[in-house]
N, CA, C, O and the ligand as a Tripos MOL2 file, in Angstrom:
@<TRIPOS>MOLECULE
protein
  313   311    79     0     0
PROTEIN
NO_CHARGES

@<TRIPOS>ATOM
      1 N          -0.1890    8.2400   26.4820 N.3       1 MET1
      2 CA         -0.4180    8.5940   25.0700 C.3       1 MET1
      3 C          -1.2880    7.5360   24.4000 C.2       1 MET1
      4 O          -1.0000    6.3410   24.4580 O.2       1 MET1
      5 N          -2.3420    7.9990   23.7740 N.am      2 GLU2
      6 CA         -3.2190    7.0540   23.0900 C.3       2 GLU2
      7 C          -3.0460    7.1740   21.5880 C.2       2 GLU2
      8 O          -2.7160    8.2380   21.0640 O.2       2 GLU2
      9 N          -3.2720    6.0760   20.9170 N.am      3 TYR3
     10 CA         -3.0810    6.0170   19.4750 C.3       3 TYR3
     11 C          -4.3260    5.4910   18.7880 C.2       3 TYR3
     12 O          -5.1660    4.8360   19.4040 O.2       3 TYR3
     13 N          -4.4280    5.7880   17.5100 N.am      4 GLU4
     14 CA         -5.4790    5.2010   16.6940 C.3       4 GLU4
     15 C          -4.9070    4.9600   15.3100 C.2       4 GLU4
     16 O          -3.7960    5.3890   15.0010 O.2       4 GLU4
     17 N          -5.6670    4.2760   14.4900 N.am      5 MET5
     18 CA         -5.2120    3.9810   13.1380 C.3       5 MET5
     19 C          -6.0410    4.8070   12.1620 C.2       5 MET5
     20 O          -7.2460    4.9860   12.3370 O.2       5 MET5
     21 N          -5.3630    5.3050   11.1320 N.am      6 ARG6
     22 CA         -6.0490    6.1490   10.1450 C.3       6 ARG6
     23 C          -5.6890    5.6610    8.7530 C.2       6 ARG6
     24 O          -4.5380    5.3230    8.4760 O.2       6 ARG6
     25 N          -6.6850    5.6290    7.8830 N.am      7 ALA7
     26 CA         -6.4780    5.0700    6.5460 C.3       7 ALA7
     27 C          -5.8150    6.0560    5.6030 C.2       7 ALA7
     28 O          -6.0950    7.2540    5.6300 O.2       7 ALA7
     29 N          -4.9280    5.5280    4.7670 N.am      8 GLU8
     30 CA         -4.4060    6.3000    3.6340 C.3       8 GLU8
     31 C          -5.0770    5.7630    2.3890 C.2       8 GLU8
     32 O          -5.3050    4.5600    2.2600 O.2       8 GLU8
     33 N          -5.3930    6.6640    1.4720 N.am      9 TYR9
     34 CA         -6.0650    6.2660    0.2460 C.3       9 TYR9
     35 C          -5.1110    6.3040   -0.9290 C.2       9 TYR9
     36 O          -4.1150    7.0260   -0.9130 O.2       9 TYR9
     37 N          -5.4220    5.5240   -1.9420 N.am     10 ALA10
     38 CA         -4.5690    5.4440   -3.1140 C.3      10 ALA10
     39 C          -4.4320    6.8160   -3.7590 C.2      10 ALA10
     40 O          -5.3280    7.6540   -3.6570 O.2      10 ALA10
     41 N          -3.3050    7.0340   -4.4220 N.am     11 GLU11
     42 CA         -3.0080    8.2960   -5.0890 C.3      11 GLU11
     43 C          -4.1980    8.7440   -5.9310 C.2      11 GLU11
     44 O          -4.7130    7.9770   -6.7440 O.2      11 GLU11
     45 N          -4.6300    9.9780   -5.7360 N.am     12 GLY12
     46 CA         -5.6860   10.5190   -6.5630 C.3      12 GLY12
     47 C          -7.0860   10.2550   -6.0560 C.2      12 GLY12
     48 O          -8.0520   10.7310   -6.6520 O.2      12 GLY12
     49 N          -7.2240    9.5090   -4.9690 N.am     13 THR13
     50 CA         -8.5600    9.3120   -4.4170 C.3      13 THR13
     51 C          -8.5880    9.8620   -3.0000 C.2      13 THR13
     52 O          -7.5470    9.9980   -2.3570 O.2      13 THR13
     53 N          -9.7730   10.1750   -2.5200 N.am     14 SER14
     54 CA         -9.9180   10.7260   -1.1830 C.3      14 SER14
     55 C         -11.1250   10.0890   -0.5150 C.2      14 SER14
     56 O         -11.9270    9.4240   -1.1710 O.2      14 SER14
     57 N         -11.2540   10.2960    0.8060 N.am     15 PRO15
     58 CA        -12.4040    9.7240    1.5130 C.3      15 PRO15
     59 C         -13.7260   10.2510    0.9850 C.2      15 PRO15
     60 O         -14.7740    9.6570    1.2360 O.2      15 PRO15
     61 N         -13.6890   11.3770    0.2450 N.am     16 ARG16
     62 CA        -14.9240   11.9690   -0.2470 C.3      16 ARG16
     63 C         -15.3940   11.3500   -1.5500 C.2      16 ARG16
     64 O         -16.5210   11.5960   -1.9810 O.2      16 ARG16
     65 N         -14.5370   10.5390   -2.1920 N.am     17 ASP17
     66 CA        -14.9410    9.8880   -3.4330 C.3      17 ASP17
     67 C         -16.0250    8.8520   -3.1470 C.2      17 ASP17
     68 O         -16.0950    8.2950   -2.0510 O.2      17 ASP17
     69 N         -16.8680    8.6020   -4.1490 N.am     18 PRO18
     70 CA        -17.9240    7.5950   -3.9760 C.3      18 PRO18
     71 C         -17.3410    6.2260   -3.6150 C.2      18 PRO18
     72 O         -17.8940    5.4940   -2.7960 O.2      18 PRO18
     73 N         -16.2190    5.9030   -4.2420 N.am     19 GLU19
     74 CA        -15.5820    4.6140   -3.9460 C.3      19 GLU19
     75 C         -14.0980    4.8370   -3.6860 C.2      19 GLU19
     76 O         -13.2640    4.5550   -4.5470 O.2      19 GLU19
     77 N         -13.7670    5.3410   -2.5040 N.am     20 PRO20
     78 CA        -12.3530    5.6040   -2.2010 C.3      20 PRO20
     79 C         -11.5510    4.3060   -2.2180 C.2      20 PRO20
     80 O         -12.0120    3.2710   -1.7360 O.2      20 PRO20
     81 N         -10.3610    4.3760   -2.7710 N.am     21 ARG21
     82 CA         -9.5070    3.1820   -2.8240 C.3      21 ARG21
     83 C          -8.5580    3.1980   -1.6300 C.2      21 ARG21
     84 O          -7.5850    3.9510   -1.6100 O.2      21 ARG21
     85 N          -8.8460    2.3740   -0.6510 N.am     22 PHE22
     86 CA         -8.0250    2.2600    0.5430 C.3      22 PHE22
     87 C          -6.6500    1.7040    0.1850 C.2      22 PHE22
     88 O          -6.5320    0.7880   -0.6290 O.2      22 PHE22
     89 N          -5.6070    2.2730    0.8060 N.am     23 GLU23
     90 CA         -4.2480    1.8270    0.4960 C.3      23 GLU23
     91 C          -3.6140    1.1110    1.6830 C.2      23 GLU23
     92 O          -3.2350   -0.0550    1.5720 O.2      23 GLU23
     93 N          -3.4960    1.7980    2.8160 N.am     24 VAL24
     94 CA         -2.7770    1.2240    3.9490 C.3      24 VAL24
     95 C          -3.1980    1.9400    5.2380 C.2      24 VAL24
     96 O          -3.6350    3.0900    5.1990 O.2      24 VAL24
     97 N          -3.0640    1.2560    6.3740 N.am     25 TRP25
     98 CA         -3.3250    1.8780    7.6770 C.3      25 TRP25
     99 C          -2.0470    2.5030    8.2160 C.2      25 TRP25
    100 O          -0.9680    1.9180    8.1130 O.2      25 TRP25
    101 N          -2.1730    3.6930    8.7900 N.am     26 HIS26
    102 CA         -1.0690    4.3220    9.5170 C.3      26 HIS26
    103 C          -1.4700    4.4460   10.9800 C.2      26 HIS26
    104 O          -2.6540    4.4030   11.3130 O.2      26 HIS26
    105 N          -0.4740    4.5990   11.8530 N.am     27 MET27
    106 CA         -0.7500    4.8880   13.2550 C.3      27 MET27
    107 C          -0.5970    6.3830   13.4830 C.2      27 MET27
    108 O           0.3550    6.9920   12.9940 O.2      27 MET27
    109 N          -1.5220    6.9760   14.2190 N.am     28 THR28
    110 CA         -1.4100    8.3840   14.5960 C.3      28 THR28
    111 C          -1.6620    8.5030   16.0900 C.2      28 THR28
    112 O          -2.2050    7.5930   16.7160 O.2      28 THR28
    113 N          -1.2530    9.6570   16.6630 N.am     29 ARG29
    114 CA         -1.6860    9.9370   18.0270 C.3      29 ARG29
    115 C          -3.1640   10.2660   17.9520 C.2      29 ARG29
    116 O          -3.6360   10.7790   16.9370 O.2      29 ARG29
    117 N          -3.8830    9.9830   18.9940 N.am     30 LEU30
    118 CA         -5.3320   10.1480   19.0020 C.3      30 LEU30
    119 C          -5.7330   11.5450   18.5450 C.2      30 LEU30
    120 O          -5.2950   12.5400   19.1210 O.2      30 LEU30
    121 N          -6.5680   11.6180   17.5060 N.am     31 GLY31
    122 CA         -7.0940   12.8930   17.0300 C.3      31 GLY31
    123 C          -6.1870   13.6410   16.0760 C.2      31 GLY31
    124 O          -6.5700   14.6980   15.5760 O.2      31 GLY31
    125 N          -4.9850   13.1230   15.8050 N.am     32 GLU32
    126 CA         -4.0660   13.8010   14.8980 C.3      32 GLU32
    127 C          -4.1620   13.2260   13.4940 C.2      32 GLU32
    128 O          -4.5790   12.0840   13.3030 O.2      32 GLU32
    129 N          -3.7680   14.0400   12.5080 N.am     33 THR33
    130 CA         -3.8320   13.5680   11.1290 C.3      33 THR33
    131 C          -2.4420   13.2950   10.5600 C.2      33 THR33
    132 O          -2.3160   12.8720    9.4110 O.2      33 THR33
    133 N          -1.4010   13.5330   11.3550 N.am     34 THR34
    134 CA         -0.0470   13.2150   10.9070 C.3      34 THR34
    135 C           0.3440   11.8620   11.4700 C.2      34 THR34
    136 O           0.3520   11.6620   12.6850 O.2      34 THR34
    137 N           0.6680   10.9350   10.5780 N.am     35 ALA35
    138 CA          1.0340    9.5970   11.0190 C.3      35 ALA35
    139 C           2.3820    9.6070   11.7340 C.2      35 ALA35
    140 O           3.1530   10.5570   11.5960 O.2      35 ALA35
    141 N           2.6660    8.5620   12.4890 N.am     36 LEU36
    142 CA          3.9500    8.4570   13.1780 C.3      36 LEU36
    143 C           5.1040    8.5030   12.1830 C.2      36 LEU36
    144 O           6.1990    8.9510   12.5250 O.2      36 LEU36
    145 N           4.8680    8.0420   10.9510 N.am     37 CYS37
    146 CA          5.9230    8.0350    9.9340 C.3      37 CYS37
    147 C           6.0640    9.3970    9.2630 C.2      37 CYS37
    148 O           6.9560    9.5870    8.4370 O.2      37 CYS37
    149 N           5.1720   10.3740    9.6160 N.am     38 GLY38
    150 CA          5.2680   11.7020    9.0490 C.3      38 GLY38
    151 C           4.2890   11.9800    7.9290 C.2      38 GLY38
    152 O           4.1830   13.1120    7.4570 O.2      38 GLY38
    153 N           3.5830   10.9680    7.5070 N.am     39 ARG39
    154 CA          2.6300   11.1120    6.4100 C.3      39 ARG39
    155 C           1.4150   11.9380    6.8380 C.2      39 ARG39
    156 O           0.8510   11.7050    7.9070 O.2      39 ARG39
    157 N           1.0130   12.8980    6.0080 N.am     40 GLU40
    158 CA         -0.1980   13.6700    6.2750 C.3      40 GLU40
    159 C          -1.4000   12.9030    5.7380 C.2      40 GLU40
    160 O          -1.4340   12.5130    4.5710 O.2      40 GLU40
    161 N          -2.3880   12.6940    6.6100 N.am     41 LEU41
    162 CA         -3.5540   11.9270    6.1960 C.3      41 LEU41
    163 C          -4.7920   12.8110    6.1830 C.2      41 LEU41
    164 O          -4.8460   13.8290    6.8730 O.2      41 LEU41
    165 N          -5.7760   12.4190    5.4010 N.am     42 ALA42
    166 CA         -7.0040   13.2150    5.2820 C.3      42 ALA42
    167 C          -7.7210   13.2930    6.6240 C.2      42 ALA42
    168 O          -7.8550   12.2930    7.3280 O.2      42 ALA42
    169 N          -8.1890   14.5160    6.9760 N.am     43 PRO43
    170 CA         -8.9110   14.6870    8.2480 C.3      43 PRO43
    171 C         -10.1610   13.8210    8.3190 C.2      43 PRO43
    172 O         -10.5860   13.4190    9.4020 O.2      43 PRO43
    173 N         -10.7510   13.5350    7.1530 N.am     44 ASP44
    174 CA        -11.9810   12.7450    7.1630 C.3      44 ASP44
    175 C         -11.7350   11.2950    6.7420 C.2      44 ASP44
    176 O         -12.6680   10.5830    6.3710 O.2      44 ASP44
    177 N         -10.4740   10.8660    6.8040 N.am     45 ALA45
    178 CA        -10.1600    9.4740    6.5000 C.3      45 ALA45
    179 C         -10.7720    8.5570    7.5610 C.2      45 ALA45
    180 O         -11.0020    8.9600    8.7020 O.2      45 ALA45
    181 N         -11.0220    7.3320    7.1570 N.am     46 VAL46
    182 CA        -11.5640    6.3520    8.0970 C.3      46 VAL46
    183 C         -10.5440    6.0780    9.2030 C.2      46 VAL46
    184 O          -9.3450    5.9820    8.9440 O.2      46 VAL46
    185 N         -11.0390    5.9520   10.4480 N.am     47 ARG47
    186 CA        -10.1700    5.6510   11.5760 C.3      47 ARG47
    187 C         -10.6460    4.3910   12.2730 C.2      47 ARG47
    188 O         -11.8090    4.0050   12.1480 O.2      47 ARG47
    189 N          -9.7690    3.7670   12.9910 N.am     48 GLN48
    190 CA        -10.1710    2.6930   13.8830 C.3      48 GLN48
    191 C          -9.2310    2.7170   15.0850 C.2      48 GLN48
    192 O          -8.1510    3.3070   15.0370 O.2      48 GLN48
    193 N          -9.6630    2.0660   16.1610 N.am     49 THR49
    194 CA         -8.8530    2.1140   17.3740 C.3      49 THR49
    195 C          -7.5730    1.2990   17.1940 C.2      49 THR49
    196 O          -7.4850    0.4320   16.3240 O.2      49 THR49
    197 N          -6.6010    1.5940   18.0250 N.am     50 ALA50
    198 CA         -5.3240    0.8890   17.9630 C.3      50 ALA50
    199 C          -5.4860   -0.5780   18.3570 C.2      50 ALA50
    200 O          -4.5500   -1.3660   18.2210 O.2      50 ALA50
    201 N          -6.6740   -0.9460   18.8440 N.am     51 ASP51
    202 CA         -6.9160   -2.3560   19.1770 C.3      51 ASP51
    203 C          -6.7910   -3.2570   17.9520 C.2      51 ASP51
    204 O          -6.5630   -4.4610   18.0700 O.2      51 ASP51
    205 N          -6.9470   -2.6510   16.7710 N.am     52 ALA52
    206 CA         -6.8600   -3.4390   15.5410 C.3      52 ALA52
    207 C          -5.4170   -3.8020   15.2070 C.2      52 ALA52
    208 O          -5.1500   -4.6240   14.3310 O.2      52 ALA52
    209 N          -4.5030   -3.1740   15.9220 N.am     53 TRP53
    210 CA         -3.0730   -3.4830   15.7370 C.3      53 TRP53
    211 C          -2.8450   -4.9930   15.9010 C.2      53 TRP53
    212 O          -3.2850   -5.6040   16.8740 O.2      53 TRP53
    213 N          -2.1570   -5.5610   14.9350 N.am     54 GLY54
    214 CA         -1.8230   -6.9780   15.0550 C.3      54 GLY54
    215 C          -2.9480   -7.9310   14.6890 C.2      54 GLY54
    216 O          -2.7960   -9.1490   14.7890 O.2      54 GLY54
    217 N          -4.0790   -7.3770   14.2630 N.am     55 THR55
    218 CA         -5.1840   -8.2320   13.8210 C.3      55 THR55
    219 C          -5.3880   -8.0410   12.3190 C.2      55 THR55
    220 O          -4.8810   -7.0750   11.7470 O.2      55 THR55
    221 N          -6.1160   -8.9390   11.6820 N.am     56 PRO56
    222 CA         -6.3760   -8.7940   10.2420 C.3      56 PRO56
    223 C          -7.0420   -7.4710    9.8920 C.2      56 PRO56
    224 O          -6.8420   -6.9490    8.7950 O.2      56 PRO56
    225 N          -7.8380   -6.9180   10.8160 N.am     57 ALA57
    226 CA         -8.5230   -5.6410   10.5530 C.3      57 ALA57
    227 C          -7.5370   -4.4980   10.4050 C.2      57 ALA57
    228 O          -7.8750   -3.4650    9.8270 O.2      57 ALA57
    229 N          -6.3190   -4.6630   10.9180 N.am     58 GLY58
    230 CA         -5.3340   -3.5880   10.8720 C.3      58 GLY58
    231 C          -4.3570   -3.7330    9.7280 C.2      58 GLY58
    232 O          -3.3380   -3.0420    9.6940 O.2      58 GLY58
    233 N          -4.6450   -4.6170    8.7920 N.am     59 LEU59
    234 CA         -3.7350   -4.8490    7.6720 C.3      59 LEU59
    235 C          -4.3260   -4.3210    6.3670 C.2      59 LEU59
    236 O          -5.5470   -4.2960    6.2170 O.2      59 LEU59
    237 N          -3.4890   -3.8990    5.4230 N.am     60 PRO60
    238 CA         -2.0420   -3.7550    5.5710 C.3      60 PRO60
    239 C          -1.6820   -2.5360    6.4210 C.2      60 PRO60
    240 O          -2.4110   -1.5440    6.4360 O.2      60 PRO60
    241 N          -0.5670   -2.6190    7.1170 N.am     61 LEU61
    242 CA         -0.1150   -1.5340    7.9820 C.3      61 LEU61
    243 C           1.1800   -0.9460    7.4340 C.2      61 LEU61
    244 O           2.0610   -1.6750    6.9770 O.2      61 LEU61
    245 N           1.2860    0.3830    7.4840 N.am     62 CYS62
    246 CA          2.5040    1.0780    7.0820 C.3      62 CYS62
    247 C           3.6780    0.5330    7.9050 C.2      62 CYS62
    248 O           3.6190    0.5220    9.1350 O.2      62 CYS62
    249 N           4.7380    0.0830    7.2340 N.am     63 HIS63
    250 CA          5.8630   -0.5300    7.9520 C.3      63 HIS63
    251 C           6.5810    0.4590    8.8570 C.2      63 HIS63
    252 O           7.0090    0.1130    9.9580 O.2      63 HIS63
    253 N           6.7090    1.6960    8.3810 N.am     64 ALA64
    254 CA          7.3950    2.7110    9.1930 C.3      64 ALA64
    255 C           6.5970    2.9900   10.4610 C.2      64 ALA64
    256 O           7.1670    3.0740   11.5490 O.2      64 ALA64
    257 N           5.2900    3.1330   10.3260 N.am     65 CYS65
    258 CA          4.4510    3.3720   11.4950 C.3      65 CYS65
    259 C           4.5460    2.1920   12.4600 C.2      65 CYS65
    260 O           4.5900    2.3770   13.6760 O.2      65 CYS65
    261 N           4.5770    0.9930   11.9150 N.am     66 GLY66
    262 CA          4.6820   -0.1870   12.7640 C.3      66 GLY66
    263 C           5.9350   -0.1410   13.6200 C.2      66 GLY66
    264 O           5.8950   -0.4560   14.8090 O.2      66 GLY66
    265 N           7.0510    0.2540   13.0090 N.am     67 ALA67
    266 CA          8.3200    0.3190   13.7340 C.3      67 ALA67
    267 C           8.2820    1.3980   14.8080 C.2      67 ALA67
    268 O           8.7320    1.1700   15.9310 O.2      67 ALA67
    269 N           7.7430    2.5880   14.4700 N.am     68 PHE68
    270 CA          7.6410    3.6710   15.4530 C.3      68 PHE68
    271 C           6.7420    3.2470   16.6050 C.2      68 PHE68
    272 O           7.0600    3.4800   17.7710 O.2      68 PHE68
    273 N           5.6400    2.6360   16.2760 N.am     69 TYR69
    274 CA          4.6460    2.2740   17.2860 C.3      69 TYR69
    275 C           5.2370    1.2980   18.2960 C.2      69 TYR69
    276 O           5.0470    1.4450   19.5040 O.2      69 TYR69
    277 N           5.9440    0.3190   17.7990 N.am     70 ILE70
    278 CA          6.5530   -0.6800   18.6820 C.3      70 ILE70
    279 C           7.4870   -0.0070   19.6800 C.2      70 ILE70
    280 O           7.5660   -0.4210   20.8360 O.2      70 ILE70
    281 N           8.1980    1.0360   19.2330 N.am     71 HIS71
    282 CA          9.1670    1.6850   20.1160 C.3      71 HIS71
    283 C           8.5350    2.7210   21.0400 C.2      71 HIS71
    284 O           9.1370    3.0950   22.0460 O.2      71 HIS71
    285 N           7.3330    3.1880   20.7150 N.am     72 GLN72
    286 CA          6.7050    4.2260   21.5350 C.3      72 GLN72
    287 C           5.7730    3.6710   22.6000 C.2      72 GLN72
    288 O           5.5720    4.2880   23.6470 O.2      72 GLN72
    289 N           5.2100    2.5120   22.3270 N.am     73 VAL73
    290 CA          4.2150    1.9730   23.2440 C.3      73 VAL73
    291 C           4.8610    0.9780   24.2050 C.2      73 VAL73
    292 O           5.4990    0.0210   23.7680 O.2      73 VAL73
    293 N           4.7000    1.1980   25.5050 N.am     74 PRO74
    294 CA          5.2380    0.2460   26.4650 C.3      74 PRO74
    295 C           4.7060   -1.1550   26.1760 C.2      74 PRO74
    296 O           3.5400   -1.3330   25.8240 O.2      74 PRO74
    297 N           5.5630   -2.1190   26.3260 N.am     75 HIS75
    298 CA          5.1740   -3.4620   25.9110 C.3      75 HIS75
    299 C           3.9930   -4.0330   26.6730 C.2      75 HIS75
    300 O           3.2640   -4.8770   26.1530 O.2      75 HIS75
    301 N           3.8000   -3.5730   27.9100 N.am     76 HIS76
    302 CA          2.6720   -4.1330   28.6380 C.3      76 HIS76
    303 C           1.3330   -3.6590   28.1130 C.2      76 HIS76
    304 O           0.2900   -4.1870   28.4980 O.2      76 HIS76
    305 N           1.3550   -2.6580   27.2260 N.am     77 LEU77
    306 CA          0.1010   -2.1740   26.6430 C.3      77 LEU77
    307 C          -0.2150   -2.8590   25.3340 C.2      77 LEU77
    308 O          -1.3020   -2.6710   24.7870 O.2      77 LEU77
    309 N           0.6930   -3.6330   24.8310 N.am     78 MET78
    310 CA          0.4840   -4.2400   23.5110 C.3      78 MET78
    311 C          -0.2020   -5.5900   23.6160 C.2      78 MET78
    312 O          -0.4530   -6.2360   22.5990 O.2      78 MET78
    313 ZN          2.8660    5.3780    8.2950 Zn       79 ZN79
@<TRIPOS>BOND
     1     1     2 1
     2     2     3 1
     3     3     4 2
     4     3     5 am
     5     5     6 1
     6     6     7 1
     7     7     8 2
     8     7     9 am
     9     9    10 1
    10    10    11 1
    11    11    12 2
    12    11    13 am
    13    13    14 1
    14    14    15 1
    15    15    16 2
    16    15    17 am
    17    17    18 1
    18    18    19 1
    19    19    20 2
    20    19    21 am
    21    21    22 1
    22    22    23 1
    23    23    24 2
    24    23    25 am
    25    25    26 1
    26    26    27 1
    27    27    28 2
    28    27    29 am
    29    29    30 1
    30    30    31 1
    31    31    32 2
    32    31    33 am
    33    33    34 1
    34    34    35 1
    35    35    36 2
    36    35    37 am
    37    37    38 1
    38    38    39 1
    39    39    40 2
    40    39    41 am
    41    41    42 1
    42    42    43 1
    43    43    44 2
    44    43    45 am
    45    45    46 1
    46    46    47 1
    47    47    48 2
    48    47    49 am
    49    49    50 1
    50    50    51 1
    51    51    52 2
    52    51    53 am
    53    53    54 1
    54    54    55 1
    55    55    56 2
    56    55    57 am
    57    57    58 1
    58    58    59 1
    59    59    60 2
    60    59    61 am
    61    61    62 1
    62    62    63 1
    63    63    64 2
    64    63    65 am
    65    65    66 1
    66    66    67 1
    67    67    68 2
    68    67    69 am
    69    69    70 1
    70    70    71 1
    71    71    72 2
    72    71    73 am
    73    73    74 1
    74    74    75 1
    75    75    76 2
    76    75    77 am
    77    77    78 1
    78    78    79 1
    79    79    80 2
    80    79    81 am
    81    81    82 1
    82    82    83 1
    83    83    84 2
    84    83    85 am
    85    85    86 1
    86    86    87 1
    87    87    88 2
    88    87    89 am
    89    89    90 1
    90    90    91 1
    91    91    92 2
    92    91    93 am
    93    93    94 1
    94    94    95 1
    95    95    96 2
    96    95    97 am
    97    97    98 1
    98    98    99 1
    99    99   100 2
   100    99   101 am
   101   101   102 1
   102   102   103 1
   103   103   104 2
   104   103   105 am
   105   105   106 1
   106   106   107 1
   107   107   108 2
   108   107   109 am
   109   109   110 1
   110   110   111 1
   111   111   112 2
   112   111   113 am
   113   113   114 1
   114   114   115 1
   115   115   116 2
   116   115   117 am
   117   117   118 1
   118   118   119 1
   119   119   120 2
   120   119   121 am
   121   121   122 1
   122   122   123 1
   123   123   124 2
   124   123   125 am
   125   125   126 1
   126   126   127 1
   127   127   128 2
   128   127   129 am
   129   129   130 1
   130   130   131 1
   131   131   132 2
   132   131   133 am
   133   133   134 1
   134   134   135 1
   135   135   136 2
   136   135   137 am
   137   137   138 1
   138   138   139 1
   139   139   140 2
   140   139   141 am
   141   141   142 1
   142   142   143 1
   143   143   144 2
   144   143   145 am
   145   145   146 1
   146   146   147 1
   147   147   148 2
   148   147   149 am
   149   149   150 1
   150   150   151 1
   151   151   152 2
   152   151   153 am
   153   153   154 1
   154   154   155 1
   155   155   156 2
   156   155   157 am
   157   157   158 1
   158   158   159 1
   159   159   160 2
   160   159   161 am
   161   161   162 1
   162   162   163 1
   163   163   164 2
   164   163   165 am
   165   165   166 1
   166   166   167 1
   167   167   168 2
   168   167   169 am
   169   169   170 1
   170   170   171 1
   171   171   172 2
   172   171   173 am
   173   173   174 1
   174   174   175 1
   175   175   176 2
   176   175   177 am
   177   177   178 1
   178   178   179 1
   179   179   180 2
   180   179   181 am
   181   181   182 1
   182   182   183 1
   183   183   184 2
   184   183   185 am
   185   185   186 1
   186   186   187 1
   187   187   188 2
   188   187   189 am
   189   189   190 1
   190   190   191 1
   191   191   192 2
   192   191   193 am
   193   193   194 1
   194   194   195 1
   195   195   196 2
   196   195   197 am
   197   197   198 1
   198   198   199 1
   199   199   200 2
   200   199   201 am
   201   201   202 1
   202   202   203 1
   203   203   204 2
   204   203   205 am
   205   205   206 1
   206   206   207 1
   207   207   208 2
   208   207   209 am
   209   209   210 1
   210   210   211 1
   211   211   212 2
   212   211   213 am
   213   213   214 1
   214   214   215 1
   215   215   216 2
   216   215   217 am
   217   217   218 1
   218   218   219 1
   219   219   220 2
   220   219   221 am
   221   221   222 1
   222   222   223 1
   223   223   224 2
   224   223   225 am
   225   225   226 1
   226   226   227 1
   227   227   228 2
   228   227   229 am
   229   229   230 1
   230   230   231 1
   231   231   232 2
   232   231   233 am
   233   233   234 1
   234   234   235 1
   235   235   236 2
   236   235   237 am
   237   237   238 1
   238   238   239 1
   239   239   240 2
   240   239   241 am
   241   241   242 1
   242   242   243 1
   243   243   244 2
   244   243   245 am
   245   245   246 1
   246   246   247 1
   247   247   248 2
   248   247   249 am
   249   249   250 1
   250   250   251 1
   251   251   252 2
   252   251   253 am
   253   253   254 1
   254   254   255 1
   255   255   256 2
   256   255   257 am
   257   257   258 1
   258   258   259 1
   259   259   260 2
   260   259   261 am
   261   261   262 1
   262   262   263 1
   263   263   264 2
   264   263   265 am
   265   265   266 1
   266   266   267 1
   267   267   268 2
   268   267   269 am
   269   269   270 1
   270   270   271 1
   271   271   272 2
   272   271   273 am
   273   273   274 1
   274   274   275 1
   275   275   276 2
   276   275   277 am
   277   277   278 1
   278   278   279 1
   279   279   280 2
   280   279   281 am
   281   281   282 1
   282   282   283 1
   283   283   284 2
   284   283   285 am
   285   285   286 1
   286   286   287 1
   287   287   288 2
   288   287   289 am
   289   289   290 1
   290   290   291 1
   291   291   292 2
   292   291   293 am
   293   293   294 1
   294   294   295 1
   295   295   296 2
   296   295   297 am
   297   297   298 1
   298   298   299 1
   299   299   300 2
   300   299   301 am
   301   301   302 1
   302   302   303 1
   303   303   304 2
   304   303   305 am
   305   305   306 1
   306   306   307 1
   307   307   308 2
   308   307   309 am
   309   309   310 1
   310   310   311 1
   311   311   312 2
@<TRIPOS>SUBSTRUCTURE
     1 MET1         2 RESIDUE 1 A MET
     2 GLU2         6 RESIDUE 1 A GLU
     3 TYR3        10 RESIDUE 1 A TYR
     4 GLU4        14 RESIDUE 1 A GLU
     5 MET5        18 RESIDUE 1 A MET
     6 ARG6        22 RESIDUE 1 A ARG
     7 ALA7        26 RESIDUE 1 A ALA
     8 GLU8        30 RESIDUE 1 A GLU
     9 TYR9        34 RESIDUE 1 A TYR
    10 ALA10       38 RESIDUE 1 A ALA
    11 GLU11       42 RESIDUE 1 A GLU
    12 GLY12       46 RESIDUE 1 A GLY
    13 THR13       50 RESIDUE 1 A THR
    14 SER14       54 RESIDUE 1 A SER
    15 PRO15       58 RESIDUE 1 A PRO
    16 ARG16       62 RESIDUE 1 A ARG
    17 ASP17       66 RESIDUE 1 A ASP
    18 PRO18       70 RESIDUE 1 A PRO
    19 GLU19       74 RESIDUE 1 A GLU
    20 PRO20       78 RESIDUE 1 A PRO
    21 ARG21       82 RESIDUE 1 A ARG
    22 PHE22       86 RESIDUE 1 A PHE
    23 GLU23       90 RESIDUE 1 A GLU
    24 VAL24       94 RESIDUE 1 A VAL
    25 TRP25       98 RESIDUE 1 A TRP
    26 HIS26      102 RESIDUE 1 A HIS
    27 MET27      106 RESIDUE 1 A MET
    28 THR28      110 RESIDUE 1 A THR
    29 ARG29      114 RESIDUE 1 A ARG
    30 LEU30      118 RESIDUE 1 A LEU
    31 GLY31      122 RESIDUE 1 A GLY
    32 GLU32      126 RESIDUE 1 A GLU
    33 THR33      130 RESIDUE 1 A THR
    34 THR34      134 RESIDUE 1 A THR
    35 ALA35      138 RESIDUE 1 A ALA
    36 LEU36      142 RESIDUE 1 A LEU
    37 CYS37      146 RESIDUE 1 A CYS
    38 GLY38      150 RESIDUE 1 A GLY
    39 ARG39      154 RESIDUE 1 A ARG
    40 GLU40      158 RESIDUE 1 A GLU
    41 LEU41      162 RESIDUE 1 A LEU
    42 ALA42      166 RESIDUE 1 A ALA
    43 PRO43      170 RESIDUE 1 A PRO
    44 ASP44      174 RESIDUE 1 A ASP
    45 ALA45      178 RESIDUE 1 A ALA
    46 VAL46      182 RESIDUE 1 A VAL
    47 ARG47      186 RESIDUE 1 A ARG
    48 GLN48      190 RESIDUE 1 A GLN
    49 THR49      194 RESIDUE 1 A THR
    50 ALA50      198 RESIDUE 1 A ALA
    51 ASP51      202 RESIDUE 1 A ASP
    52 ALA52      206 RESIDUE 1 A ALA
    53 TRP53      210 RESIDUE 1 A TRP
    54 GLY54      214 RESIDUE 1 A GLY
    55 THR55      218 RESIDUE 1 A THR
    56 PRO56      222 RESIDUE 1 A PRO
    57 ALA57      226 RESIDUE 1 A ALA
    58 GLY58      230 RESIDUE 1 A GLY
    59 LEU59      234 RESIDUE 1 A LEU
    60 PRO60      238 RESIDUE 1 A PRO
    61 LEU61      242 RESIDUE 1 A LEU
    62 CYS62      246 RESIDUE 1 A CYS
    63 HIS63      250 RESIDUE 1 A HIS
    64 ALA64      254 RESIDUE 1 A ALA
    65 CYS65      258 RESIDUE 1 A CYS
    66 GLY66      262 RESIDUE 1 A GLY
    67 ALA67      266 RESIDUE 1 A ALA
    68 PHE68      270 RESIDUE 1 A PHE
    69 TYR69      274 RESIDUE 1 A TYR
    70 ILE70      278 RESIDUE 1 A ILE
    71 HIS71      282 RESIDUE 1 A HIS
    72 GLN72      286 RESIDUE 1 A GLN
    73 VAL73      290 RESIDUE 1 A VAL
    74 PRO74      294 RESIDUE 1 A PRO
    75 HIS75      298 RESIDUE 1 A HIS
    76 HIS76      302 RESIDUE 1 A HIS
    77 LEU77      306 RESIDUE 1 A LEU
    78 MET78      310 RESIDUE 1 A MET
    79 ZN79       313 GROUP 0 **** ****
């Protein structure tokens, strides 16, 4: 199972706005728009690879997604 990170935007803004207000990163399964925590994310939201996990580029990260991710990914892949 592969994962990627997808951005959530602040209430009332979307990726289509001229200046979208980024809120937090969620983890999703590759190509999906539903985060591990259950949050529905915009199909055109910014994504980045799960390699950003644990680096400054992956912050801030949804705490619920972080907990799910730790339990789903075998430790040797982290
Ligand atoms: Zn989340």
